[in-house]
C-alpha positions, 0 to 999 in steps of 0.5 A: 500500500504506496501512501507516502503522503498526507501485491489441483488440477492435474489431467489424467488420460484412461485408454480403454480396451473393449473386446478381447482381442484389445486384451490380448494385444494389451498384455503383449503391448509395454502400458502407455507412460502418463502425460507429463504436466503441462509446465505453467506459465508466466502468469501469477494469477491463479498460483501460490506463490511468495513474492518479493520486490524492492520498489525506487520512488520519486517524488515529484517536486520534492527532490526527495526519493523513498525506497519500499521492500514489499514481501508478498504471499498468493493463495489460490483458493478457487477457480477464480479467486486468490487470498493474498498478503501484503507486507510494504516498509518505505522510508525517505530520504532525510528530511531534516534529519530525519526519514518518513518511515511507513510499515503497512498490512494488507489482506484481501482477495483478487477475483478474474476470469480467463478470456482467450489466454487473457484475465480480466481482475478485480481486488481489494484487500484492508489493513494497517498503516504505520507512519513516523516522521521524527518524535511524531508516530500515526497508524490509520485503517487503510484500505485498498481496491483495483483492477487490470488484466494479466495477458501472457504473450508466450509462454514465459513472458506475462503483461499486466496493466492496473489501476488502484486505488489506496486510501486511508482512514485518518486525516483527508486528501490520503487517497490514492490513484496509481496508473501501470504495468508490470510484466513477469519472467519465467524461468522457470517452473517455479521461480519468475523475475518481475519488473513494474512501472507506475504513477500515480496522480501527484506525481510520484513515479515507481520503478520496481523489481523483485521476484516470486518464488511458486509452489 
């Protein structure tokens, strides 16, 4: 939750023999091996995975930058429904000798469908945010919602344009819209790497890289 101002089905094939001739043939022919499970593509919707990423945030017009470290977990609940948990720690450069530090914890759900290799989705989550700057400390209930579409360009590359809104209940003017796109590249069946770029309605830019481990 970025808010600096104010994440089985196994197909079985069975061969059926009919009649004595087919049975005799089966006795003299080695049984065919079961096909191996299909290798997963680059997409993450509907997958169980853990992710770790780093984001660099350029706060527009301030001369101040921020670093963001995010740890997330995703669990497929059933077809078309994922649950997620995300923790993020963000800190800015020093301003008057102190840094603005923010911790956020967000849990939620994501619903999606599959239309010819394109997976539109909608997500929503709630959580808690802690901020501190010098001796000032604040915490607040927070929530977020978003939409996007995961598009598999190939078995090893998927891109996801997205729009997300996050808000804090304490204070005013804390709501933030983020617009961006992320790409996921499959290295192995278990490991993928990600990269993303986004911009919010305050013109702040975020550039993020990370890794996902599917299990």
